[in-house]
N, C-alpha and C positions, 0 to 999 in steps of 0.2 A: 602773461597769457592773453592780454588784450589784443596783442598783435596777431596771435593765432586766430582768434575769433573774428578779427577784422579781415584777415586774408583768406579764410576758408571759403566764404561764398564766391568770391571771384575765381578762385582756383577750381572749385567744383563746377562752376559755369563754364570755364575755359575747357576743362576736360570733357564735359558734356558736348560742348560746341564742336570740339575736334572730333569726337566720336560721330556726331551727326554728319559732319562734312565727309568723313571717311566712308560712312555708309552710302551717302549720296554718290560719291565718286566710284565706289565699287559696284554699285548697281547700274551705272551707266553702261549701255551696250548690252551685250549678252544675247540670248536666244530671241528675246522679244523686241530687239531694237528695230528691225525692219517693220514689224507690225505697228509699233508705236509711231515710227516715222511716217508710215502710210496714213495712220489715223490723223496725225497732225497736219499732213499735207492736204488730206481731204477736208478737214475743218477750215483750213486757210483758203482753200479753193471755194468752198461754200460761202465764206465770209466775203471774199473778193467778188464773187458772182453777185451776191446780194447787194454789195456796195455799188457795183456798176449798174445794176438794174434799178437801184433806188428803193428797194424794199428790204425790210428787216427779215432775217431768217426766222422761220417759225420753230416752235418747240419740237415739231414732228420731224424736222430736218436733222436733228442731232442724233 
């Protein structure tokens, strides 16, 4: 029975990890994809603008 207790934690972690990956893959896209993409694009544009102007973005910009 020692081999069962030795293998159980890695098997449980593997099953949990596969479940997390499946949830991540299934939630990609969907109705909010365009909204999320627009938010990321806006954040990247603010960061790029701040980098080019030489100032750090303030907390009120977010």
